[in-house]
N, C-alpha and C positions, 0 to 999 in steps of 0.2 A: 457395844451395846446401849440404847437409849431405854431411861428410867421408868417411862411407860409403854416399853415394847413389849408384844404378848411372847412367851413365852410356850413354842410349840411341843408337842407329843414326838419321840421318832417317829411315828404314823405321820402324823398330819406334816411333818417337815418332808417323810418321801413324797406323800401326796403333791406336795405342794412344790420338787421342784421334778414330779414325774419321774420317779426312780420307785427300786423296792427298799425294804426298811434296811434286808442287809447293806446297801450302799452307803447310807447311813450309817449302820453301825460302825460299818469300818473306817467311814472317815471320823468318827469319834476313838475306837480304837489306835488308827493312826496318828491323832492328835491332828488333824488335816483342818478340824474346823473348833472353832469355840463354842463350847455346851457349857451348862451347867448342872451342877448334881443337890439333889433336893434328897438328900438321905439315900434308896437306890434307885432314887428315878433320874433322868434324864432329858433336862430339857433344851432348845435350844431356840437361842430368838429368833422371832422375822429378820431383826434386821442385818443377824450375822449370815440367813441364807441371800439375803438380796447381795451383800457384802460379797458373797462367795462365788454366786454369778458375774457379778459383773468384774472380778478380778477373773474370770477366765473365760470372759465371752470375748469371741476373738472378730475383728471386725475386717471386715471383706476389701480386696486388695481391688482397687481401682485403676485402670489400666485406658486410653486411649484406642491401643492396637486391638484390634479383634485375635480371639482364638480361633484357634482351628485352621480349615479350609481357607483360603482366596486372603490372604495376607497382603497386605499394600504395601509395597518395600517403601 
């Protein structure tokens, strides 16, 4: 986490990822994502969400062959 990083609420984090609040809360409960506890409030750093997405991004497989019908031998 960067020192000047914006801390997002659970609702803001869900909106940024395009998911529901329940998904973010499950990530927190299962400790699958880093978070900050401020009293009873939970905050997630913007850079943590960026890292979470980057770690789970799957690169496409490139192939010279065409898939499906009409494969050239």
